[in-house]
DSSP file (Angstrom, degrees, kcal/mol; ACC not computed):
  #  RESIDUE AA STRUCTURE BP1 BP2  ACC     N-H-->O    O-->H-N    N-H-->O    O-->H-N    TCO  KAPPA ALPHA  PHI   PSI    X-CA   Y-CA   Z-CA
    1    1 A M              0   0    0      0, 0.0     2,-0.4     0, 0.0     0, 0.0   0.000 360.0 360.0 360.0 145.4   55.6   32.0   16.3
    2    2 A T        -     0   0    0      3,-0.0     3,-0.0     1,-0.0     0, 0.0  -0.787 360.0-128.9 -98.0 141.1   51.8   31.8   15.8
    3    3 A E        -     0   0    0     -2,-0.4     3,-0.1     1,-0.1     2,-0.0  -0.656  30.4-105.2 -86.7 142.5   50.1   28.5   15.7
    4    4 A P        -     0   0    0      0, 0.0     2,-0.2     0, 0.0    -1,-0.1  -0.359  41.1-103.0 -66.6 146.2   47.9   27.8   12.8
    5    5 A K        -     0   0    0      1,-0.1     2,-0.5    -3,-0.0    -3,-0.0  -0.456  32.6-119.9 -70.7 138.4   44.2   28.0   13.6
    6    6 A K        -     0   0    0     -2,-0.2     2,-0.2    -3,-0.1    -1,-0.1  -0.675  27.6-128.8 -80.1 126.6   42.5   24.6   13.9
    7    7 A Q        -     0   0    0     -2,-0.5     2,-0.1     1,-0.1    -1,-0.0  -0.500  24.9-111.2 -76.5 143.1   39.7   24.2   11.3
    8    8 A S        -     0   0    0     -2,-0.2    -1,-0.1     1,-0.1     3,-0.1  -0.388  16.3-127.9 -73.3 154.0   36.3   23.2   12.7
    9    9 A F  S    S+     0   0    0      1,-0.2     2,-0.5    -2,-0.1    -1,-0.1   0.866  96.9  38.1 -70.7 -36.8   35.1   19.7   11.8
   10   10 A I  S    S-     0   0    0      2,-0.0     2,-0.4     0, 0.0    -1,-0.2  -0.960  72.0-172.6-117.7 130.4   31.8   21.1   10.5
   11   11 A S        -     0   0    0     -2,-0.5     2,-0.5    -3,-0.1    -4,-0.0  -0.920  10.4-150.5-121.1 151.4   31.5   24.3    8.5
   12   12 A F        +     0   0    0     -2,-0.4     2,-0.4     2,-0.0    -2,-0.0  -0.981  17.4 172.0-123.9 128.3   28.4   26.1    7.5
   13   13 A K        -     0   0    0     -2,-0.5     2,-0.5     2,-0.0    -2,-0.0  -0.992  25.3-137.8-137.9 125.9   28.2   28.2    4.3
   14   14 A F        +     0   0    0     -2,-0.4     2,-0.5     4,-0.0    -2,-0.0  -0.726  22.9 179.5 -87.9 124.7   25.0   29.7    2.9
   15   15 A D     >  -     0   0    0     -2,-0.5     4,-2.2     1,-0.1     5,-0.2  -0.982  20.8-153.1-127.8 119.6   24.8   29.5   -0.8
   16   16 A A  H  > S+     0   0    0     -2,-0.5     4,-2.6     1,-0.2     5,-0.2   0.875  95.5  50.8 -61.3 -40.8   21.6   30.9   -2.5
   17   17 A M  H  > S+     0   0    0      2,-0.2     4,-2.3     1,-0.2    -1,-0.2   0.894 110.5  48.9 -67.9 -38.3   21.8   28.6   -5.5
   18   18 A T  H  > S+     0   0    0      2,-0.2     4,-2.4     1,-0.2    -1,-0.2   0.902 111.4  50.8 -65.2 -39.6   22.2   25.5   -3.3
   19   19 A F  H  X S+     0   0    0     -4,-2.2     4,-2.6     2,-0.2    -2,-0.2   0.928 111.7  46.8 -62.4 -46.9   19.2   26.6   -1.2
   20   20 A L  H  X S+     0   0    0     -4,-2.6     4,-2.4     1,-0.2    -2,-0.2   0.881 112.0  50.5 -64.7 -37.6   17.1   27.2   -4.3
   21   21 A A  H  X S+     0   0    0     -4,-2.3     4,-2.3     2,-0.2    -1,-0.2   0.893 110.8  49.6 -66.5 -38.7   18.1   23.8   -5.7
   22   22 A L  H  X S+     0   0    0     -4,-2.4     4,-2.3     2,-0.2    -2,-0.2   0.918 111.7  48.3 -64.8 -43.6   17.2   22.2   -2.4
   23   23 A C  H  X S+     0   0    0     -4,-2.6     4,-2.3     2,-0.2    -2,-0.2   0.906 112.0  49.9 -62.1 -41.9   13.8   23.9   -2.4
   24   24 A G  H  X S+     0   0    0     -4,-2.4     4,-2.4     2,-0.2    -2,-0.2   0.902 110.7  48.8 -63.0 -42.5   13.2   22.8   -6.0
   25   25 A A  H  X S+     0   0    0     -4,-2.3     4,-2.3     1,-0.2    -1,-0.2   0.892 111.3  49.9 -66.2 -39.4   14.1   19.2   -5.3
   26   26 A M  H  X S+     0   0    0     -4,-2.3     4,-2.4     2,-0.2    -2,-0.2   0.900 110.9  49.7 -66.5 -40.2   11.8   19.2   -2.2
   27   27 A Y  H  X S+     0   0    0     -4,-2.3     4,-2.8     2,-0.2     5,-0.2   0.922 111.6  48.4 -64.2 -43.7    8.9   20.6   -4.3
   28   28 A L  H  X S+     0   0    0     -4,-2.4     4,-2.2     1,-0.2    -2,-0.2   0.902 111.8  49.2 -63.8 -40.2    9.5   18.0   -7.0
   29   29 A A  H  X S+     0   0    0     -4,-2.3     4,-2.3     2,-0.2    -1,-0.2   0.913 112.7  48.0 -65.6 -41.5    9.6   15.2   -4.5
   30   30 A Y  H  X S+     0   0    0     -4,-2.4     4,-2.5     2,-0.2    -2,-0.2   0.924 112.5  47.7 -65.4 -43.4    6.4   16.5   -2.8
   31   31 A S  H  X S+     0   0    0     -4,-2.8     4,-2.4     2,-0.2    -1,-0.2   0.884 112.1  50.2 -66.6 -37.2    4.5   16.9   -6.1
   32   32 A A  H  X S+     0   0    0     -4,-2.2     4,-2.4    -5,-0.2    -1,-0.2   0.904 111.2  49.4 -65.5 -40.9    5.6   13.4   -7.2
   33   33 A H  H  X S+     0   0    0     -4,-2.3     4,-2.4     2,-0.2    -2,-0.2   0.919 110.7  49.6 -63.8 -42.4    4.4   12.0   -3.9
   34   34 A T  H  X S+     0   0    0     -4,-2.5     4,-2.1     2,-0.2    -2,-0.2   0.923 112.3  47.4 -62.7 -44.7    1.1   13.7   -4.2
   35   35 A A  H  X S+     0   0    0     -4,-2.4     4,-2.4     1,-0.2    -1,-0.2   0.892 111.2  52.0 -63.9 -39.3    0.6   12.4   -7.8
   36   36 A N  H  X S+     0   0    0     -4,-2.4     4,-2.2     1,-0.2    -2,-0.2   0.902 108.8  49.7 -62.8 -42.3    1.6    8.9   -6.6
   37   37 A M  H  X S+     0   0    0     -4,-2.4     4,-2.2     2,-0.2    -2,-0.2   0.894 110.4  50.6 -65.2 -40.4   -1.0    9.0   -3.8
   38   38 A E  H  X S+     0   0    0     -4,-2.1     4,-2.3     1,-0.2    -2,-0.2   0.932 111.5  48.0 -61.3 -45.9   -3.7   10.2   -6.2
   39   39 A N  H  X S+     0   0    0     -4,-2.4     4,-2.5     1,-0.2    -2,-0.2   0.871 109.9  52.9 -64.4 -36.5   -2.9    7.3   -8.6
   40   40 A T  H  X S+     0   0    0     -4,-2.2     4,-2.4     2,-0.2    -1,-0.2   0.906 109.0  49.2 -64.3 -42.3   -2.9    4.8   -5.7
   41   41 A E  H  X S+     0   0    0     -4,-2.2     4,-2.3     2,-0.2    -2,-0.2   0.916 111.8  48.8 -63.0 -43.4   -6.4    6.0   -4.7
   42   42 A K  H  X S+     0   0    0     -4,-2.3     4,-2.2     1,-0.2    -2,-0.2   0.919 112.8  47.5 -62.3 -44.0   -7.6    5.6   -8.3
   43   43 A L  H  X S+     0   0    0     -4,-2.5     4,-2.6     2,-0.2    -2,-0.2   0.886 110.6  52.0 -65.5 -39.0   -6.1    2.1   -8.6
   44   44 A S  H  X S+     0   0    0     -4,-2.4     4,-2.2     2,-0.2    -1,-0.2   0.903 110.6  47.8 -63.8 -41.8   -7.6    1.1   -5.2
   45   45 A A  H  X S+     0   0    0     -4,-2.3     4,-2.3     2,-0.2    -2,-0.2   0.889 112.1  50.4 -65.9 -38.5  -11.0    2.3   -6.3
   46   46 A L  H  X S+     0   0    0     -4,-2.2     4,-2.5     2,-0.2    -2,-0.2   0.914 111.3  47.7 -65.2 -43.9  -10.6    0.4   -9.6
   47   47 A L  H  X S+     0   0    0     -4,-2.6     4,-2.7     2,-0.2    -2,-0.2   0.886 110.8  51.9 -64.5 -39.0   -9.6   -2.8   -7.9
   48   48 A S  H  X S+     0   0    0     -4,-2.2     4,-2.1     2,-0.2    -2,-0.2   0.923 110.9  47.2 -63.2 -44.1  -12.5   -2.5   -5.5
   49   49 A K  H  X S+     0   0    0     -4,-2.3     4,-2.2     2,-0.2    -2,-0.2   0.912 112.8  49.9 -63.1 -42.1  -15.0   -2.1   -8.4
   50   50 A Y  H  X S+     0   0    0     -4,-2.5     4,-2.7     1,-0.2    -2,-0.2   0.908 109.4  51.5 -61.8 -42.4  -13.4   -5.1  -10.1
   51   51 A E  H  X S+     0   0    0     -4,-2.7     4,-2.5     1,-0.2    -1,-0.2   0.902 110.3  48.5 -63.2 -40.9  -13.6   -7.2   -7.0
   52   52 A Q  H  X S+     0   0    0     -4,-2.1     4,-2.1     2,-0.2    -1,-0.2   0.882 112.4  48.8 -66.4 -38.3  -17.3   -6.3   -6.6
   53   53 A T  H  X S+     0   0    0     -4,-2.2     4,-2.1     2,-0.2    -2,-0.2   0.908 112.7  47.9 -66.8 -42.2  -18.0   -7.2  -10.3
   54   54 A L  H  X S+     0   0    0     -4,-2.7     4,-2.7     2,-0.2     5,-0.2   0.902 110.7  51.2 -65.4 -41.4  -16.1  -10.5  -10.0
   55   55 A D  H  X S+     0   0    0     -4,-2.5     4,-2.6     1,-0.2    -1,-0.2   0.908 111.1  48.4 -61.7 -42.0  -18.0  -11.3   -6.8
   56   56 A A  H  X S+     0   0    0     -4,-2.1     4,-1.6     2,-0.2    -1,-0.2   0.883 111.7  49.4 -66.7 -37.1  -21.3  -10.6   -8.5
   57   57 A A  H  X S+     0   0    0     -4,-2.1     4,-1.0     2,-0.2    -2,-0.2   0.913 112.7  47.1 -67.4 -42.3  -20.3  -12.7  -11.5
   58   58 A I  H >< S+     0   0    0     -4,-2.7     3,-0.7     1,-0.2     7,-0.4   0.926 113.2  48.4 -65.0 -44.3  -19.2  -15.7   -9.3
   59   59 A A  H 3< S+     0   0    0     -4,-2.6    -1,-0.2     1,-0.2    -2,-0.2   0.808 108.4  56.1 -66.5 -28.2  -22.4  -15.4   -7.3
   60   60 A G  H 3< S+     0   0    0     -4,-1.6     2,-0.6    -5,-0.2    -1,-0.2   0.715  99.8  63.7 -77.5 -20.4  -24.5  -15.3  -10.5
   61   61 A D    <X  -     0   0    0     -4,-1.0     4,-2.5    -3,-0.7     5,-0.2  -0.922  67.5-160.0-112.1 116.4  -23.2  -18.6  -11.9
   62   62 A K  H  > S+     0   0    0     -2,-0.6     4,-2.3     1,-0.2    -1,-0.2   0.884  91.3  48.9 -64.0 -40.9  -24.0  -21.7   -9.8
   63   63 A D  H  > S+     0   0    0      2,-0.2     4,-2.4     1,-0.2    -1,-0.2   0.920 113.5  46.4 -65.9 -42.5  -21.2  -23.8  -11.3
   64   64 A T  H  > S+     0   0    0      2,-0.2     4,-2.6     1,-0.2    -2,-0.2   0.901 112.2  51.1 -64.3 -41.1  -18.6  -21.1  -10.8
   65   65 A L  H  X S+     0   0    0     -4,-2.5     4,-2.5    -7,-0.4    -2,-0.2   0.900 109.6  50.3 -64.6 -39.9  -19.8  -20.5   -7.2
   66   66 A K  H  X S+     0   0    0     -4,-2.3     4,-2.3     2,-0.2    -2,-0.2   0.935 112.7  46.0 -63.2 -46.6  -19.6  -24.2   -6.5
   67   67 A R  H  X S+     0   0    0     -4,-2.4     4,-2.6     2,-0.2    -2,-0.2   0.896 111.9  52.8 -61.8 -40.3  -16.0  -24.4   -7.8
   68   68 A Y  H  X S+     0   0    0     -4,-2.6     4,-2.2     2,-0.2    -2,-0.2   0.921 110.6  45.9 -62.3 -45.3  -15.1  -21.3   -5.9
   69   69 A R  H  X S+     0   0    0     -4,-2.5     4,-2.4     2,-0.2    -1,-0.2   0.884 112.2  51.5 -66.5 -37.8  -16.4  -22.7   -2.6
   70   70 A T  H  X S+     0   0    0     -4,-2.3     4,-2.4     2,-0.2    -2,-0.2   0.921 110.6  48.7 -63.2 -43.5  -14.6  -26.0   -3.3
   71   71 A N  H  X S+     0   0    0     -4,-2.6     4,-2.4     2,-0.2    -2,-0.2   0.887 110.4  51.0 -64.6 -38.1  -11.3  -24.1   -3.9
   72   72 A I  H  X S+     0   0    0     -4,-2.2     4,-2.7     2,-0.2    -1,-0.2   0.931 110.5  49.2 -63.5 -44.8  -11.8  -22.1   -0.7
   73   73 A A  H  X S+     0   0    0     -4,-2.4     4,-2.1     1,-0.2    -2,-0.2   0.909 111.8  48.8 -61.8 -42.9  -12.3  -25.3    1.2
   74   74 A K  H  X S+     0   0    0     -4,-2.4     4,-1.6     2,-0.2    -1,-0.2   0.898 110.9  50.8 -62.6 -40.7   -9.2  -26.9   -0.3
   75   75 A T  H  X S+     0   0    0     -4,-2.4     4,-0.6     1,-0.2     3,-0.2   0.930 110.2  48.7 -64.7 -44.9   -7.2  -23.8    0.5
   76   76 A L  H >< S+     0   0    0     -4,-2.7     3,-0.8     1,-0.2    -1,-0.2   0.878 109.2  53.5 -62.5 -37.1   -8.4  -23.9    4.1
   77   77 A E  H 3< S+     0   0    0     -4,-2.1    -1,-0.2     1,-0.2    -2,-0.2   0.832 105.8  53.8 -66.6 -31.2   -7.5  -27.6    4.4
   78   78 A S  H 3< S+     0   0    0     -4,-1.6    -1,-0.2    -3,-0.2    -2,-0.2   0.595  93.4  92.1 -81.0  -9.2   -3.9  -26.9    3.2
   79   79 A L  S << S-     0   0    0     -3,-0.8    -3,-0.0    -4,-0.6     0, 0.0  -0.459  82.7-109.4 -83.6 156.2   -3.3  -24.2    5.8
   80   80 A S     >  -     0   0    0     -2,-0.1     4,-3.0     1,-0.1     5,-0.3  -0.388  39.5-101.0 -73.5 163.2   -1.8  -24.9    9.2
   81   81 A P  H  > S+     0   0    0      0, 0.0     4,-2.3     0, 0.0     5,-0.2   0.883 124.4  47.9 -54.7 -40.8   -4.1  -24.6   12.2
   82   82 A K  H  > S+     0   0    0      2,-0.2     4,-2.2     1,-0.2     5,-0.2   0.923 113.9  46.9 -66.6 -43.9   -2.8  -21.0   13.1
   83   83 A E  H  > S+     0   0    0      2,-0.2     4,-2.8     1,-0.2    -1,-0.2   0.902 112.2  50.3 -63.6 -40.9   -3.1  -19.9    9.4
   84   84 A R  H  X S+     0   0    0     -4,-3.0     4,-2.7     2,-0.2     5,-0.2   0.917 109.9  50.5 -63.6 -43.3   -6.6  -21.4    9.2
   85   85 A E  H  X S+     0   0    0     -4,-2.3     4,-1.9    -5,-0.3    -1,-0.2   0.915 112.7  46.6 -60.6 -43.4   -7.6  -19.6   12.4
   86   86 A L  H  X S+     0   0    0     -4,-2.2     4,-2.2     2,-0.2    -2,-0.2   0.916 112.2  49.9 -66.8 -42.5   -6.3  -16.3   11.1
   87   87 A M  H  X S+     0   0    0     -4,-2.8     4,-2.4     1,-0.2    -2,-0.2   0.912 111.3  48.2 -63.0 -43.5   -8.0  -16.7    7.6
   88   88 A L  H  X S+     0   0    0     -4,-2.7     4,-2.1     1,-0.2    -1,-0.2   0.871 110.9  51.6 -65.5 -36.0  -11.3  -17.5    9.2
   89   89 A A  H  X S+     0   0    0     -4,-1.9     4,-2.2    -5,-0.2    -2,-0.2   0.892 110.3  49.1 -66.9 -39.1  -11.0  -14.5   11.5
   90   90 A L  H  X S+     0   0    0     -4,-2.2     4,-2.4     2,-0.2    -2,-0.2   0.911 110.7  49.7 -66.4 -41.9  -10.2  -12.3    8.5
   91   91 A L  H  X S+     0   0    0     -4,-2.4     4,-2.3     2,-0.2    -2,-0.2   0.888 110.2  51.2 -62.8 -38.9  -13.2  -13.7    6.6
   92   92 A K  H  X S+     0   0    0     -4,-2.1     4,-2.2     2,-0.2    -2,-0.2   0.917 110.7  47.8 -64.0 -44.2  -15.5  -13.0    9.6
   93   93 A V  H  X S+     0   0    0     -4,-2.2     4,-2.2     1,-0.2    -2,-0.2   0.898 111.3  51.3 -62.6 -40.7  -14.2   -9.4    9.9
   94   94 A E  H  X S+     0   0    0     -4,-2.4     4,-1.9     2,-0.2    -2,-0.2   0.908 109.6  49.2 -63.8 -42.3  -14.8   -8.9    6.1
   95   95 A K  H  X S+     0   0    0     -4,-2.3     4,-1.7     1,-0.2    -1,-0.2   0.893 111.5  49.7 -64.1 -40.3  -18.4  -10.3    6.4
   96   96 A Q  H  X S+     0   0    0     -4,-2.2     4,-1.1     1,-0.2    -1,-0.2   0.879 109.6  52.3 -65.6 -37.2  -19.1   -8.0    9.3
   97   97 A G  H  < S+     0   0    0     -4,-2.2    -2,-0.2     1,-0.2    -1,-0.2   0.866 110.4  46.8 -66.7 -36.7  -17.7   -5.0    7.4
   98   98 A K  H  < S+     0   0    0     -4,-1.9    -1,-0.2     1,-0.2    -2,-0.2   0.812 107.8  57.3 -74.5 -29.9  -19.9   -5.7    4.4
   99   99 A A  H  <        0   0    0     -4,-1.7    -1,-0.2     1,-0.2    -2,-0.2   0.782 360.0 360.0 -72.2 -26.0  -23.0   -6.1    6.6
  100  100 A E     <        0   0    0     -4,-1.1    -1,-0.2    -5,-0.1    -2,-0.2   0.484 360.0 360.0 -79.5 360.0  -22.6   -2.6    8.1
């Protein structure tokens, strides 16, 4: 008697339609990623411009600037010592970045 052949655990079969579908799905994913990255860059530029406009508006109005500085001081007072140290370090780095 002959023993039945043991089937392998993993089998590989090449199917042209599956390959084309996989390539199509990869292309669609890549194009969606590219479009998403472009939109992210546009949004980042828009937010940066908005931030600069807001900073200029705050700096131009003395009352608003005073309230803004008061709010920053209150925020710093409410932070823990570690959080305050981190926040002040971030503000220092930001000032250095704007100075360059």
